[in-house]
C-alpha positions, 0 to 999 in steps of 0.5 A: 729906938735902935742902933745900927752901924755900917762901916766901909774900910780897906778891909771891906764892909762890916754891919751890925744891928741890935734887936730891940724895938720900942713900941707904945702900949696902953695901961689897962685903963687906956689913959696912959701910954708907956713904952714897951721894948720887944727883943729879938727883931732882926734888922739886918739881912743879907741880899744874897743875889747881890752879895750885899746887905741891908739894915733898917732903923726908924719906924717899927712898922710899914703899912701895919706890917712889922718892918723886919717882916716887910723888909725880908719879904721885899728882898725875896719877892723882888729878886727877879727885879734887881740885878745890881745895887742901884736897882735894889735901892731904887725899887726900895725907895719907890716901894717905900714912897707908896707906904710911908707918908711924907713927913712934916719937917717941923716935927722931924724926926717923927715918922722917919725910917731908913735903910743902909744898903751896901755891897761891892761894885766894879770901879775902874778895874777894881772892886770897891764898896758902894753905900746908899742910905735910903731914908726920909728927912734931911741928908747931912751927907748930901748937904755937905757936898752941896747936893741937898737940892737934889732931894725932897726931904719930906719923902724917902730918897735913895741917897748915894752917901758913899759911892765908890769914887768917894771910898777911893778918896777916903781909902787913899788917905788910910781912912774909913767911913761909918754911918750910925743911925737910931739912938746914936747920939750917946754912942757917938759921944762915948765912942769918940772919947774911948777911941782917943783912949784906944789910940793912946794905948795903941802907941804903947803896943796895945791894939783894939780891935785886933787883929786887923781883919774884917771879922774883928771890925764886925766884932768891934761894932758888936762890942759898941752895941752891946756896951750901949745896951748895958749902959741903958740897962743900968740906967733909969731910961727905957733900954731901947737898945738891946738884945742879941746883935746881928752882924754881916761882913762883906769882902770883895769876894762876897758875903763872908759872915752873917751871925746873931750873938 
């Protein structure tokens, strides 16, 4: 399990990811499998050449290589093959198709893997965020636009979830866009309730997060991952979300912050 969050807003791009990986282990008599949680795995990386970012969720290994190691190596070893965000995501899609077997949709989400890839691109004389979600399985975003027939959900696809023209539409309405993956269902339900409460506080002059800055947005995403980590830690469920949280912030000027706390 994991929790990765990517937010696009008028302020810029904020990304955050936990560092826990749940792996199956056998008991000494090898008769029972139990989950084991490893902490300290980096799932979010900057793509310095593109002033962009990428984070991973889903499968813990790709071709018997830990996904974090595989991804870091992919970024570095392919640097001379990409010069734009679209180049990077197509390379990533094609490489994953070589190593990730097609999934059985009847067993979905077993075998799923995904990557958030985002940065700024030029659009009609201005810079706007551009977001791809490279993953196998259904694409709810493309389905909502009537474009699901463009992909084979059994394979890994470089889904263009939020191109700059869509960002422009959202931003003109004062709205932001967030993508959450991993073990996100409880987070989605709880954040909806809590943000209603925060909205109520805002009407009384109590603003969360504050100040209205890109750094504060990243801290807010970290707050949510830490909160979900603590909820799991205090529960009877294996704490599959946990460990230090990595965040990355990108403005139209480029990468402005990358840290793990």
